[in-house]
Backbone as ProteinMPNN parsed JSONL, in Angstrom:
{"seq_chain_A": "MRRYDVTKLGSYDRLAWLFVAVFVLHNFEEGLFLPGFLASAPLIHYPAGPTEFRFALIALTAPSPVLAWLSVRRNRMATIIHCGYALAMALNVFVPHLIGTIALRTYLPGVVTAVALVLPVSLLMLRQAVREARLDLRAFAWAGPLTVLAMAASIPMLFALGRLLLGG", "coords_chain_A": {"N_chain_A": [[29.801, -18.088, 17.664], [28.598, -18.352, 14.422], [27.801, -15.841, 12.129], [25.112, -15.507, 9.955], [25.078, -14.632, 6.589], [22.708, -12.866, 5.039], [22.573, -12.198, 2.38], [23.412, -14.38, 0.984], [21.206, -15.808, 0.508], [20.167, -14.867, -1.762], [19.937, -12.678, -4.58], [18.36, -9.457, -5.036], [16.722, -9.766, -7.275], [16.17, -12.555, -7.345], [14.882, -12.814, -4.869], [12.693, -11.158, -5.313], [11.196, -12.669, -7.122], [10.82, -14.935, -5.531], [9.251, -13.812, -3.543], [6.906, -13.346, -5.033], [6.134, -16.019, -5.44], [5.642, -16.957, -2.765], [3.675, -15.189, -2.015], [1.603, -15.794, -3.817], [1.173, -18.472, -3.034], [0.372, -18.112, -0.345], [-1.974, -16.547, -0.718], [-3.444, -18.374, -2.184], [-3.877, -20.35, -0.245], [-5.452, -18.837, 1.525], [-7.652, -18.238, -0.16], [-8.677, -20.77, -0.578], [-9.366, -21.766, 1.996], [-10.208, -19.68, 3.784], [-12.794, -18.415, 3.177], [-14.704, -20.419, 3.961], [-14.053, -20.664, 6.664], [-14.673, -18.078, 7.607], [-17.414, -18.043, 7.138], [-18.327, -19.826, 9.012], [-17.411, -18.898, 11.416], [-18.087, -17.728, 14.624], [-19.346, -14.57, 15.668], [-18.113, -13.089, 13.675], [-18.631, -10.966, 11.094], [-18.338, -10.89, 7.779], [-17.884, -8.876, 4.952], [-18.129, -10.112, 2.436], [-18.838, -12.758, 0.193], [-17.726, -16.107, -0.701], [-17.154, -16.042, -3.519], [-16.756, -13.304, -4.291], [-14.747, -12.698, -2.488], [-12.642, -14.367, -3.351], [-12.336, -13.348, -5.926], [-11.369, -10.758, -5.334], [-8.939, -11.461, -4.089], [-7.551, -12.63, -6.251], [-7.435, -10.422, -7.972], [-5.826, -8.684, -6.487], [-3.508, -10.151, -6.319], [-2.656, -10.717, -8.923], [-1.18, -8.512, -10.177], [1.381, -8.769, -9.076], [3.374, -10.64, -10.27], [3.857, -9.251, -12.663], [4.8, -6.814, -11.712], [7.13, -7.765, -10.455], [8.555, -8.713, -12.667], [8.94, -6.326, -14.128], [10.361, -4.953, -12.212], [12.752, -6.446, -11.832], [13.899, -5.779, -14.159], [14.765, -3.348, -13.69], [12.943, -1.207, -13.436], [12.139, 1.591, -11.849], [9.745, 2.607, -10.622], [8.1, 0.321, -10.606], [9.598, -1.278, -8.897], [9.384, 0.135, -6.488], [6.6, -0.058, -6.046], [6.292, -2.852, -5.977], [7.838, -3.449, -3.758], [6.237, -2.11, -1.968], [4.043, -3.815, -1.987], [5.28, -5.96, -0.68], [5.677, -4.802, 1.817], [2.987, -4.415, 2.553], [2.162, -7.08, 2.724], [3.822, -8.013, 4.759], [2.79, -6.571, 6.897], [0.237, -7.655, 6.849], [0.634, -10.116, 7.961], [0.479, -9.677, 10.681], [-1.963, -8.282, 11.039], [-4.612, -9.475, 9.481], [-3.797, -11.949, 10.515], [-2.027, -12.99, 12.76], [-3.078, -11.543, 14.961], [-5.802, -12.175, 14.67], [-5.739, -14.979, 14.991], [-4.85, -15.179, 17.634], [-6.839, -13.693, 19.013], [-9.198, -15.107, 18.382], [-8.548, -17.57, 19.244], [-8.031, -19.781, 17.666], [-6.965, -21.48, 14.692], [-6.366, -19.313, 12.142], [-6.962, -19.354, 8.787], [-4.168, -19.192, 6.696], [-2.276, -18.225, 8.444], [0.03, -19.771, 8.965], [1.483, -19.867, 6.496], [1.805, -17.145, 6.281], [3.394, -16.372, 8.526], [5.611, -18.157, 8.389], [6.557, -17.984, 5.767], [5.756, -15.634, 4.18], [6.349, -13.336, 5.815], [9.241, -13.559, 6.439], [10.325, -13.645, 3.78], [9.328, -11.303, 2.62], [10.53, -9.325, 4.253], [13.234, -9.918, 3.814], [13.408, -9.422, 1.059], [12.868, -6.659, 0.978], [15.034, -5.718, 2.486], [17.19, -6.551, 0.878], [16.681, -5.122, -1.436], [17.262, -2.557, -0.582], [19.962, -2.876, 0.145], [21.117, -3.409, -2.347], [20.766, -1.031, -3.533], [18.467, -0.698, -4.996], [16.096, 0.242, -4.201], [14.83, 3.307, -3.502], [14.924, 4.829, -0.548], [13.847, 7.258, 0.335], [11.78, 7.784, -1.474], [10.324, 5.478, -1.07], [9.486, 5.809, 1.539], [7.169, 7.32, 1.478], [5.738, 6.178, -0.655], [5.579, 3.433, -0.11], [3.846, 3.109, 2.247], [1.635, 4.328, 1.002], [1.05, 2.498, -1.041], [0.273, 0.313, 0.528], [-2.031, 1.398, 1.756], [-3.578, 1.896, -0.543], [-3.959, -0.705, -1.491], [-5.447, -1.789, 0.651], [-7.674, -0.07, 0.636], [-8.755, -0.727, -1.805], [-9.991, -3.161, -1.486], [-12.818, -3.295, -0.559], [-13.969, -2.217, -2.895], [-13.189, -4.086, -4.798], [-14.553, -6.319, -3.854], [-17.181, -5.477, -4.365], [-17.051, -5.198, -7.163], [-16.508, -7.846, -7.862], [-18.941, -9.011, -7.032], [-20.666, -7.754, -8.81], [-19.669, -8.553, -11.367], [-19.514, -11.345, -11.202], [-21.701, -12.203, -9.888], [-21.688, -12.854, -7.184]], "CA_chain_A": [[28.621, -18.297, 16.836], [28.732, -17.784, 13.082], [26.713, -14.979, 11.683], [24.701, -15.88, 8.601], [24.946, -13.51, 5.671], [21.426, -13.006, 4.357], [22.717, -12.039, 0.934], [23.615, -15.693, 0.383], [19.889, -16.318, 0.131], [19.878, -14.473, -3.126], [19.905, -11.289, -4.996], [17.024, -8.868, -5.036], [15.941, -10.362, -8.361], [15.676, -13.87, -6.894], [13.923, -12.612, -3.776], [11.468, -10.583, -5.888], [10.42, -13.8, -7.65], [10.426, -15.77, -4.388], [8.114, -13.124, -2.934], [5.723, -13.652, -5.853], [5.749, -17.412, -5.166], [5.029, -17.118, -1.437], [2.461, -14.374, -2.047], [0.599, -16.609, -4.502], [0.879, -19.619, -2.165], [-0.402, -17.616, 0.804], [-3.315, -16.169, -1.161], [-4.126, -19.613, -2.556], [-4.357, -20.932, 1.016], [-6.576, -18.015, 1.99], [-8.792, -18.42, -1.053], [-9.199, -22.113, -0.405], [-9.883, -22.077, 3.333], [-10.737, -18.568, 4.572], [-14.244, -18.19, 3.069], [-15.42, -21.371, 4.817], [-13.793, -20.296, 8.06], [-15.433, -16.868, 7.918], [-18.845, -18.367, 7.139], [-18.684, -20.592, 10.205], [-16.845, -18.294, 12.626], [-19.03, -16.914, 15.389], [-19.002, -13.177, 15.951], [-17.429, -12.424, 12.564], [-19.429, -10.653, 9.908], [-17.419, -10.501, 6.719], [-18.722, -8.262, 3.923], [-17.99, -10.733, 1.122], [-18.988, -14.193, 0.09], [-16.543, -16.767, -1.26], [-16.859, -15.646, -4.9], [-16.148, -11.971, -4.347], [-13.488, -12.757, -1.749], [-11.63, -14.955, -4.242], [-12.112, -12.373, -6.997], [-10.496, -9.715, -4.787], [-7.611, -12.061, -3.912], [-6.922, -12.769, -7.57], [-7.169, -9.076, -8.485], [-4.698, -8.118, -5.751], [-2.326, -10.986, -6.531], [-2.268, -10.73, -10.341], [-0.126, -7.57, -10.587], [2.684, -9.048, -8.478], [4.379, -11.133, -11.218], [4.172, -8.184, -13.62], [5.661, -5.883, -10.988], [8.438, -8.408, -10.28], [9.206, -8.735, -13.98], [9.402, -4.96, -14.414], [11.329, -4.579, -11.186], [14.066, -7.047, -12.113], [14.419, -5.061, -15.32], [15.206, -2.053, -13.143], [11.942, -0.154, -13.501], [12.141, 2.171, -10.495], [8.388, 2.684, -10.069], [7.657, -1.05, -10.336], [10.31, -1.734, -7.701], [8.771, 0.79, -5.332], [5.271, -0.639, -5.824], [6.46, -4.246, -5.58], [8.272, -3.405, -2.362], [5.023, -1.742, -1.228], [3.318, -5.086, -1.82], [5.976, -6.72, 0.369], [5.341, -4.132, 3.077], [1.588, -4.743, 2.851], [2.066, -8.484, 3.13], [4.461, -8.134, 6.072], [1.801, -6.082, 7.861], [-0.863, -8.615, 6.806], [0.964, -11.211, 8.876], [0.011, -9.305, 12.01], [-3.388, -7.967, 10.926], [-5.408, -10.084, 10.533], [-3.453, -13.341, 10.806], [-1.621, -13.277, 14.136], [-4.052, -10.985, 15.904], [-7.02, -12.978, 14.551], [-5.498, -16.291, 15.586], [-4.792, -15.004, 19.093], [-8.136, -13.233, 19.514], [-10.22, -16.144, 18.222], [-8.004, -18.798, 19.84], [-8.13, -20.854, 16.68], [-6.144, -21.266, 13.512], [-6.93, -18.48, 11.082], [-6.312, -19.796, 7.546], [-3.141, -18.305, 6.164], [-1.308, -17.784, 9.453], [1.303, -20.491, 8.853], [2.235, -19.359, 5.347], [2.127, -15.748, 6.559], [4.51, -16.273, 9.475], [6.771, -18.957, 7.988], [7.055, -17.666, 4.424], [5.539, -14.269, 3.71], [7.082, -12.355, 6.611], [10.684, -13.531, 6.189], [10.673, -13.321, 2.388], [9.043, -9.874, 2.429], [11.569, -8.529, 4.915], [14.503, -10.142, 3.103], [13.354, -8.725, -0.218], [13.017, -5.229, 1.251], [16.416, -5.49, 2.918], [18.084, -6.716, -0.269], [16.438, -3.995, -2.343], [18.017, -1.42, -0.038], [21.395, -3.203, 0.05], [21.556, -3.305, -3.738], [20.394, 0.316, -3.983], [17.366, -0.812, -5.959], [14.946, 0.925, -3.616], [15.104, 4.641, -2.968], [14.197, 4.878, 0.724], [13.076, 8.501, 0.452], [10.54, 7.583, -2.236], [9.573, 4.386, -0.438], [8.93, 6.292, 2.802], [5.773, 7.728, 1.25], [5.077, 5.299, -1.626], [5.301, 2.144, 0.524], [2.571, 3.21, 2.954], [0.566, 4.635, 0.042], [0.697, 1.226, -1.675], [-0.479, -0.458, 1.538], [-3.362, 2.012, 1.872], [-4.308, 1.671, -1.798], [-4.386, -2.112, -1.508], [-6.515, -1.952, 1.646], [-8.856, 0.672, 0.184], [-9.33, -1.365, -2.992], [-10.671, -4.416, -1.147], [-14.288, -3.188, -0.678], [-14.331, -1.987, -4.296], [-13.023, -5.365, -5.493], [-15.696, -7.152, -3.451], [-18.351, -4.996, -5.123], [-16.832, -5.542, -8.569], [-16.688, -9.29, -7.936], [-20.387, -9.279, -6.962], [-21.252, -7.259, -10.051], [-19.234, -9.341, -12.515], [-19.659, -12.796, -11.022], [-22.973, -12.516, -9.226], [-21.404, -13.462, -5.883]], "C_chain_A": [[28.832, -17.607, 15.499], [27.52, -16.947, 12.733], [26.391, -15.32, 10.239], [24.51, -14.63, 7.768], [23.699, -13.712, 4.822], [21.555, -12.879, 2.845], [23.001, -13.37, 0.241], [22.285, -16.331, -0.019], [19.496, -15.869, -1.261], [19.907, -12.99, -3.343], [18.475, -10.763, -4.864], [16.154, -9.528, -6.096], [15.356, -11.713, -7.945], [14.624, -13.725, -5.804], [12.622, -11.998, -4.283], [10.58, -11.697, -6.438], [9.986, -14.749, -6.536], [9.249, -15.141, -3.658], [6.827, -13.415, -3.705], [5.222, -15.058, -5.521], [5.078, -17.556, -3.811], [3.747, -16.308, -1.32], [1.322, -15.167, -2.692], [0.198, -17.801, -3.623], [0.012, -19.204, -0.979], [-1.834, -17.266, 0.386], [-4.119, -17.369, -1.645], [-4.69, -20.293, -1.304], [-5.548, -20.148, 1.552], [-7.816, -18.238, 1.138], [-9.461, -19.758, -0.883], [-9.937, -22.285, 0.916], [-10.558, -20.923, 4.077], [-12.235, -18.331, 4.389], [-15.069, -19.154, 3.933], [-15.252, -21.064, 6.284], [-14.657, -19.103, 8.458], [-16.93, -17.136, 7.987], [-19.26, -19.08, 8.418], [-18.185, -19.981, 11.508], [-17.894, -17.458, 13.34], [-18.466, -15.51, 15.596], [-18.235, -12.469, 14.844], [-18.435, -12.22, 11.446], [-18.462, -10.142, 8.859], [-18.238, -10.025, 5.535], [-18.613, -8.882, 2.53], [-18.227, -12.228, 1.23], [-17.753, -14.793, -0.559], [-16.166, -16.278, -2.663], [-16.179, -14.289, -4.956], [-14.847, -11.902, -3.554], [-12.364, -13.286, -2.651], [-11.323, -14.031, -5.424], [-11.141, -11.289, -6.529], [-9.074, -10.242, -4.587], [-6.863, -12.154, -5.239], [-6.538, -11.394, -8.121], [-5.977, -8.425, -7.776], [-3.393, -8.875, -6.016], [-1.793, -10.856, -7.955], [-1.191, -9.716, -10.722], [1.281, -7.944, -10.093], [3.709, -9.64, -9.452], [4.792, -10.077, -12.246], [5.103, -7.167, -12.963], [7.055, -6.471, -10.783], [9.218, -8.385, -11.587], [9.758, -7.356, -14.336], [10.503, -4.534, -13.448], [12.707, -5.174, -11.453], [14.7, -6.446, -13.37], [14.725, -3.606, -14.986], [14.235, -0.903, -13.392], [11.741, 0.362, -12.077], [10.748, 2.185, -9.861], [7.855, 1.295, -9.738], [8.325, -1.597, -9.082], [9.692, -1.133, -6.45], [7.412, 0.163, -5.021], [5.39, -2.091, -5.371], [6.945, -4.335, -4.133], [7.123, -2.946, -1.454], [4.131, -2.949, -0.995], [3.954, -5.902, -0.698], [5.699, -6.113, 1.739], [3.913, -4.473, 3.494], [1.457, -6.173, 3.362], [2.755, -8.733, 4.462], [3.497, -7.657, 7.158], [0.61, -7.029, 7.969], [-0.614, -9.82, 7.705], [0.366, -10.922, 10.248], [-1.484, -9.032, 12.028], [-3.838, -8.464, 9.568], [-4.844, -11.391, 11.103], [-3.068, -13.608, 12.257], [-2.632, -12.767, 15.152], [-5.351, -11.792, 15.87], [-6.871, -14.346, 15.197], [-5.499, -16.206, 17.103], [-6.168, -14.646, 19.643], [-9.196, -14.327, 19.455], [-9.814, -17.472, 18.851], [-8.206, -20.02, 18.949], [-7.269, -20.491, 15.481], [-6.896, -20.446, 12.48], [-6.226, -18.871, 9.787], [-5.363, -18.74, 6.987], [-2.064, -17.949, 7.162], [0.033, -18.501, 9.316], [2.113, -19.989, 7.666], [2.638, -17.901, 5.572], [3.381, -15.633, 7.427], [5.768, -16.957, 8.936], [7.372, -18.535, 6.654], [6.949, -16.183, 4.068], [6.367, -13.254, 4.495], [8.584, -12.391, 6.334], [11.053, -13.151, 4.754], [10.421, -11.842, 2.109], [10.153, -9.016, 3.021], [12.927, -8.693, 4.231], [14.527, -9.398, 1.773], [13.542, -7.216, -0.022], [14.458, -4.893, 1.634], [17.381, -5.559, 1.726], [17.901, -5.593, -1.283], [17.211, -2.764, -1.888], [19.512, -1.668, -0.186], [21.934, -3.041, -1.373], [21.231, -1.943, -4.352], [19.345, 0.272, -5.09], [16.148, -0.021, -5.498], [15.403, 2.238, -3.008], [14.264, 4.8, -1.701], [13.382, 6.153, 0.891], [11.75, 8.373, -0.292], [9.673, 6.519, -1.562], [8.92, 4.83, 0.871], [7.488, 6.778, 2.643], [5.038, 6.745, 0.332], [4.754, 3.927, -1.033], [3.989, 2.172, 1.293], [1.39, 3.53, 2.034], [0.112, 3.368, -0.683], [-0.133, 0.37, -0.728], [-1.903, 0.084, 1.648], [-4.193, 1.785, 0.619], [-4.799, 0.234, -1.887], [-5.563, -2.314, -0.557], [-7.801, -1.27, 1.188], [-9.527, 0.009, -1.012], [-10.17, -2.598, -2.649], [-12.198, -4.287, -1.214], [-14.746, -2.971, -2.125], [-14.21, -3.287, -5.101], [-14.123, -6.349, -5.114], [-16.923, -6.77, -4.277], [-18.223, -5.358, -6.602], [-17.015, -7.046, -8.784], [-18.157, -9.672, -7.901], [-21.057, -8.894, -8.263], [-20.925, -8.178, -11.233], [-19.596, -10.832, -12.409], [-20.942, -13.196, -10.295], [-22.806, -13.168, -7.873], [-22.293, -12.946, -4.861]], "O_chain_A": [[29.197, -16.433, 15.443], [26.377, -17.311, 13.01], [27.286, -15.413, 9.399], [23.855, -13.68, 8.198], [23.641, -14.617, 3.989], [20.721, -13.405, 2.108], [22.843, -13.472, -0.976], [22.256, -17.283, -0.799], [18.587, -16.437, -1.868], [19.902, -12.182, -2.414], [17.529, -11.511, -4.618], [14.983, -9.819, -5.849], [14.175, -11.977, -8.173], [13.606, -14.417, -5.809], [11.555, -12.286, -3.741], [9.364, -11.679, -6.249], [8.892, -15.31, -6.597], [8.349, -15.847, -3.203], [5.787, -13.695, -3.109], [4.022, -15.263, -5.341], [4.042, -18.213, -3.709], [2.829, -16.701, -0.6], [0.209, -15.202, -2.167], [-0.988, -18.1, -3.488], [-0.968, -19.875, -0.655], [-2.791, -17.647, 1.059], [-5.344, -17.38, -1.529], [-5.832, -20.754, -1.299], [-6.54, -20.736, 1.982], [-8.913, -18.408, 1.669], [-10.678, -19.873, -1.026], [-11.013, -22.882, 0.955], [-11.409, -21.173, 4.931], [-12.912, -18.063, 5.382], [-16.036, -18.734, 4.569], [-16.197, -21.187, 7.063], [-15.294, -19.111, 9.511], [-17.636, -16.534, 8.795], [-20.402, -18.96, 8.861], [-18.497, -20.483, 12.588], [-18.516, -16.583, 12.737], [-17.254, -15.316, 15.683], [-17.751, -11.356, 15.05], [-19.012, -13.172, 10.922], [-17.841, -9.093, 9.028], [-19.195, -10.693, 5.142], [-18.969, -8.238, 1.543], [-17.867, -12.87, 2.217], [-16.83, -14.066, -0.927], [-14.982, -16.119, -2.961], [-15.14, -14.139, -5.598], [-13.945, -11.139, -3.902], [-11.275, -12.715, -2.7], [-10.177, -13.946, -5.867], [-10.2, -10.943, -7.244], [-8.109, -9.539, -4.886], [-5.689, -11.798, -5.329], [-5.45, -11.221, -8.669], [-5.207, -7.695, -8.4], [-2.308, -8.298, -5.944], [-0.58, -10.886, -8.159], [-0.338, -10.048, -11.545], [2.27, -7.471, -10.653], [4.847, -9.17, -9.461], [5.954, -10.023, -12.65], [6.07, -6.713, -13.574], [8.052, -5.762, -10.919], [10.409, -8.072, -11.602], [10.896, -7.23, -14.788], [11.451, -3.845, -13.826], [13.718, -4.485, -11.317], [15.9, -6.597, -13.603], [14.913, -2.763, -15.864], [14.655, 0.244, -13.541], [11.232, -0.353, -11.213], [10.591, 1.818, -8.696], [7.224, 1.109, -8.697], [7.691, -2.298, -8.293], [9.5, -1.833, -5.456], [7.107, -0.115, -3.861], [4.663, -2.518, -4.474], [6.506, -5.202, -3.377], [7.051, -3.355, -0.295], [3.532, -3.089, 0.071], [3.25, -6.47, 0.137], [5.508, -6.84, 2.713], [3.662, -4.785, 4.658], [0.727, -6.437, 4.317], [2.31, -9.589, 5.227], [3.402, -8.274, 8.219], [0.039, -7.192, 9.047], [-1.558, -10.467, 8.157], [-0.186, -11.812, 10.896], [-2.193, -9.493, 12.923], [-3.442, -7.876, 8.562], [-5.375, -11.893, 12.093], [-3.739, -14.395, 12.924], [-2.996, -13.477, 16.089], [-5.938, -12.065, 16.917], [-7.783, -14.816, 15.877], [-6.078, -17.056, 17.779], [-6.613, -15.231, 20.63], [-10.003, -14.461, 20.375], [-10.63, -18.385, 18.977], [-8.506, -21.121, 19.413], [-6.896, -19.333, 15.292], [-7.953, -20.858, 12.003], [-5.006, -18.734, 9.692], [-5.714, -17.57, 6.831], [-1.025, -17.416, 6.771], [1.077, -17.886, 9.534], [3.304, -19.711, 7.806], [3.692, -17.469, 5.106], [4.308, -14.891, 7.102], [6.863, -16.401, 9.019], [8.57, -18.709, 6.433], [7.941, -15.556, 3.698], [7.019, -12.399, 3.896], [9.163, -11.35, 6.021], [12.008, -12.403, 4.546], [11.222, -11.197, 1.432], [10.654, -8.097, 2.374], [13.678, -7.728, 4.086], [15.544, -8.811, 1.402], [14.285, -6.576, -0.765], [15.024, -3.906, 1.162], [18.276, -4.724, 1.592], [18.865, -5.164, -1.917], [17.749, -2.02, -2.708], [20.252, -0.774, -0.596], [23.063, -2.592, -1.573], [21.405, -1.738, -5.553], [19.343, 1.102, -5.999], [15.283, 0.337, -6.297], [16.251, 2.27, -2.117], [13.039, 4.896, -1.772], [12.328, 6.129, 1.526], [10.712, 8.808, 0.208], [8.45, 6.646, -1.495], [7.896, 4.272, 1.265], [6.683, 6.66, 3.568], [3.845, 6.504, 0.517], [3.755, 3.317, -1.413], [3.106, 1.355, 1.033], [0.277, 3.057, 2.262], [-1.083, 3.184, -0.914], [-1.128, -0.228, -1.137], [-2.866, -0.682, 1.634], [-5.389, 1.509, 0.712], [-5.928, -0.015, -2.309], [-6.56, -2.939, -0.92], [-8.89, -1.825, 1.334], [-10.732, 0.162, -1.212], [-10.986, -3.026, -3.465], [-12.832, -5.109, -1.876], [-15.789, -3.483, -2.53], [-15.03, -3.556, -5.979], [-14.578, -7.127, -5.953], [-17.614, -7.633, -4.819], [-19.199, -5.782, -7.22], [-17.611, -7.465, -9.776], [-18.587, -10.553, -8.646], [-21.917, -9.618, -8.765], [-21.813, -8.534, -12.008], [-19.937, -11.478, -13.4], [-21.225, -14.38, -10.113], [-23.661, -13.943, -7.442], [-22.199, -13.347, -3.701]]}, "name": "protein", "num_of_chains": 1, "seq": "MRRYDVTKLGSYDRLAWLFVAVFVLHNFEEGLFLPGFLASAPLIHYPAGPTEFRFALIALTAPSPVLAWLSVRRNRMATIIHCGYALAMALNVFVPHLIGTIALRTYLPGVVTAVALVLPVSLLMLRQAVREARLDLRAFAWAGPLTVLAMAASIPMLFALGRLLLGG"}
């Protein structure tokens, strides 16, 4: 059996931009279908309506192309944060997408793009960043989880800001 060399899929720079593309695609799917799903799902109380949910998605997604651009230009901090985004999105595959799909026994919008695109691209990007010595693992050991926590903690604030600005 031939072993496939993952580096043939691309350099870190290419994978950083591919991550942006799948991240945007995944969040577009969520923004399009998740608010309606949440409104009609029994036993789920979600603290945001469609407007503030979409506002939060856009606010969380918008920095990714800027981070990728800075990262491919070898900005160390941008690379760490962008890889933190990849870590957050890899975890997002499991919570809420896979766990929600299994628990509710129905398709949770975003699960296909999460499993088929976001998870493999996120993991490949992280792996390639390490292989090319673009990501300092000692710094990422604390900054990666911190990025995940910051993203998660910002969600309620973004919902509130979306309600304030857009009247959602």
